[in-house]
ChimeraX commands (.cxc) that place a marker at each C-alpha (Angstrom):
marker #1 position -19.33,-15.19,6.75 radius 0.5
marker #1 position -16.30,-12.99,7.33 radius 0.5
marker #1 position -13.10,-12.68,5.34 radius 0.5
marker #1 position -9.80,-11.20,6.53 radius 0.5
marker #1 position -7.65,-9.48,3.89 radius 0.5
marker #1 position -4.03,-10.64,3.66 radius 0.5
marker #1 position -0.90,-9.65,1.76 radius 0.5
marker #1 position -1.62,-5.88,1.55 radius 0.5
marker #1 position -5.19,-6.27,0.28 radius 0.5
marker #1 position -8.09,-4.08,1.35 radius 0.5
marker #1 position -11.67,-5.30,1.76 radius 0.5
marker #1 position -13.93,-2.70,0.17 radius 0.5
marker #1 position -17.57,-1.94,-0.38 radius 0.5
marker #1 position -17.90,-1.46,-4.13 radius 0.5
marker #1 position -20.48,1.04,-5.35 radius 0.5
marker #1 position -23.78,-0.30,-6.62 radius 0.5
marker #1 position -24.13,0.46,-10.32 radius 0.5
marker #1 position -27.53,1.92,-11.24 radius 0.5
marker #1 position -29.74,-0.32,-13.31 radius 0.5
marker #1 position -30.82,0.78,-16.78 radius 0.5
marker #1 position -34.39,2.02,-16.51 radius 0.5
marker #1 position -35.24,0.47,-19.86 radius 0.5
marker #1 position -36.48,3.75,-21.29 radius 0.5
marker #1 position -36.25,3.89,-25.05 radius 0.5
marker #1 position -33.32,5.89,-26.35 radius 0.5
marker #1 position -33.33,8.31,-29.24 radius 0.5
marker #1 position -30.55,6.28,-30.91 radius 0.5
marker #1 position -30.58,2.69,-32.07 radius 0.5
marker #1 position -27.80,0.89,-30.19 radius 0.5
marker #1 position -26.35,-2.57,-30.78 radius 0.5
marker #1 position -27.72,-5.47,-28.73 radius 0.5
marker #1 position -25.87,-5.75,-25.40 radius 0.5
marker #1 position -24.39,-2.24,-25.56 radius 0.5
marker #1 position -23.43,-0.82,-22.17 radius 0.5
marker #1 position -22.74,2.80,-21.41 radius 0.5
marker #1 position -18.99,3.25,-20.73 radius 0.5
marker #1 position -18.11,3.47,-17.05 radius 0.5
marker #1 position -15.55,5.83,-15.56 radius 0.5
marker #1 position -12.04,4.48,-15.21 radius 0.5
marker #1 position -11.86,5.22,-11.47 radius 0.5
marker #1 position -14.35,4.61,-8.68 radius 0.5
marker #1 position -14.80,5.76,-5.07 radius 0.5
marker #1 position -15.08,2.84,-2.62 radius 0.5
marker #1 position -15.46,2.46,1.15 radius 0.5
marker #1 position -12.75,0.68,3.18 radius 0.5
marker #1 position -14.23,-2.13,5.31 radius 0.5
marker #1 position -11.04,-3.88,6.47 radius 0.5
marker #1 position -7.35,-3.95,5.60 radius 0.5
marker #1 position -4.31,-6.10,6.15 radius 0.5
marker #1 position -2.17,-3.52,7.98 radius 0.5
marker #1 position -2.10,-0.33,5.96 radius 0.5
marker #1 position -2.74,3.14,7.35 radius 0.5
marker #1 position -6.27,3.56,5.98 radius 0.5
marker #1 position -8.99,3.95,8.58 radius 0.5
marker #1 position -12.10,1.80,8.41 radius 0.5
marker #1 position -15.04,3.60,6.84 radius 0.5
marker #1 position -12.83,5.99,4.88 radius 0.5
marker #1 position -13.39,6.43,1.16 radius 0.5
marker #1 position -10.64,5.92,-1.40 radius 0.5
marker #1 position -10.31,6.14,-5.18 radius 0.5
marker #1 position -9.13,3.03,-7.06 radius 0.5
marker #1 position -9.01,1.96,-10.72 radius 0.5
marker #1 position -12.26,0.13,-11.47 radius 0.5
marker #1 position -10.52,-2.72,-13.32 radius 0.5
marker #1 position -8.33,-3.59,-10.30 radius 0.5
marker #1 position -11.25,-4.55,-8.03 radius 0.5
marker #1 position -11.25,-8.31,-7.49 radius 0.5
marker #1 position -14.63,-9.94,-6.86 radius 0.5
marker #1 position -14.48,-13.10,-4.77 radius 0.5
marker #1 position -17.57,-15.32,-4.48 radius 0.5
marker #1 position -17.66,-17.69,-1.50 radius 0.5
marker #1 position -20.96,-19.48,-1.25 radius 0.5
marker #1 position -23.69,-16.87,-1.69 radius 0.5
marker #1 position -21.47,-14.03,-0.40 radius 0.5
marker #1 position -19.44,-11.73,-2.64 radius 0.5
marker #1 position -16.39,-9.89,-1.33 radius 0.5
marker #1 position -14.53,-7.11,-3.14 radius 0.5
marker #1 position -10.79,-6.66,-2.62 radius 0.5
marker #1 position -8.19,-4.30,-4.04 radius 0.5
marker #1 position -4.47,-4.27,-3.41 radius 0.5
marker #1 position -3.23,-1.42,-1.21 radius 0.5
marker #1 position -0.83,-0.05,-3.83 radius 0.5
marker #1 position -3.75,0.64,-6.22 radius 0.5
marker #1 position -5.26,3.24,-3.88 radius 0.5
marker #1 position -4.83,6.53,-5.73 radius 0.5
marker #1 position -6.33,8.97,-3.22 radius 0.5
marker #1 position -8.47,9.32,-0.14 radius 0.5
marker #1 position -11.72,11.28,-0.31 radius 0.5
marker #1 position -13.05,13.34,2.57 radius 0.5
marker link #1:1,2 radius 0.2
marker link #1:2,3 radius 0.2
marker link #1:3,4 radius 0.2
marker link #1:4,5 radius 0.2
marker link #1:5,6 radius 0.2
marker link #1:6,7 radius 0.2
marker link #1:7,8 radius 0.2
marker link #1:8,9 radius 0.2
marker link #1:9,10 radius 0.2
marker link #1:10,11 radius 0.2
marker link #1:11,12 radius 0.2
marker link #1:12,13 radius 0.2
marker link #1:13,14 radius 0.2
marker link #1:14,15 radius 0.2
marker link #1:15,16 radius 0.2
marker link #1:16,17 radius 0.2
marker link #1:17,18 radius 0.2
marker link #1:18,19 radius 0.2
marker link #1:19,20 radius 0.2
marker link #1:20,21 radius 0.2
marker link #1:21,22 radius 0.2
marker link #1:22,23 radius 0.2
marker link #1:23,24 radius 0.2
marker link #1:24,25 radius 0.2
marker link #1:25,26 radius 0.2
marker link #1:26,27 radius 0.2
marker link #1:27,28 radius 0.2
marker link #1:28,29 radius 0.2
marker link #1:29,30 radius 0.2
marker link #1:30,31 radius 0.2
marker link #1:31,32 radius 0.2
marker link #1:32,33 radius 0.2
marker link #1:33,34 radius 0.2
marker link #1:34,35 radius 0.2
marker link #1:35,36 radius 0.2
marker link #1:36,37 radius 0.2
marker link #1:37,38 radius 0.2
marker link #1:38,39 radius 0.2
marker link #1:39,40 radius 0.2
marker link #1:40,41 radius 0.2
marker link #1:41,42 radius 0.2
marker link #1:42,43 radius 0.2
marker link #1:43,44 radius 0.2
marker link #1:44,45 radius 0.2
marker link #1:45,46 radius 0.2
marker link #1:46,47 radius 0.2
marker link #1:47,48 radius 0.2
marker link #1:48,49 radius 0.2
marker link #1:49,50 radius 0.2
marker link #1:50,51 radius 0.2
marker link #1:51,52 radius 0.2
marker link #1:52,53 radius 0.2
marker link #1:53,54 radius 0.2
marker link #1:54,55 radius 0.2
marker link #1:55,56 radius 0.2
marker link #1:56,57 radius 0.2
marker link #1:57,58 radius 0.2
marker link #1:58,59 radius 0.2
marker link #1:59,60 radius 0.2
marker link #1:60,61 radius 0.2
marker link #1:61,62 radius 0.2
marker link #1:62,63 radius 0.2
marker link #1:63,64 radius 0.2
marker link #1:64,65 radius 0.2
marker link #1:65,66 radius 0.2
marker link #1:66,67 radius 0.2
marker link #1:67,68 radius 0.2
marker link #1:68,69 radius 0.2
marker link #1:69,70 radius 0.2
marker link #1:70,71 radius 0.2
marker link #1:71,72 radius 0.2
marker link #1:72,73 radius 0.2
marker link #1:73,74 radius 0.2
marker link #1:74,75 radius 0.2
marker link #1:75,76 radius 0.2
marker link #1:76,77 radius 0.2
marker link #1:77,78 radius 0.2
marker link #1:78,79 radius 0.2
marker link #1:79,80 radius 0.2
marker link #1:80,81 radius 0.2
marker link #1:81,82 radius 0.2
marker link #1:82,83 radius 0.2
marker link #1:83,84 radius 0.2
marker link #1:84,85 radius 0.2
marker link #1:85,86 radius 0.2
marker link #1:86,87 radius 0.2
marker link #1:87,88 radius 0.2
marker link #1:88,89 radius 0.2
view
């Protein structure tokens, strides 16, 4: 299934978060504790709705602005063009 971004949105490939290896820690942590994630994340541009970013380029966006859309068994990640903070070479 394909999706075409509209209204200044960018289809991105979100990074895969590493799984916890389950190794015992030296500290006792509360149940369900997750290590804090960085505020920004580098993502790959897959498609856009008419901005100047080239496909396959990498950009930095705020992690909390990534929108996850589930259609059937496929998940798409979109971010609005104005949340792109920088391009990464």
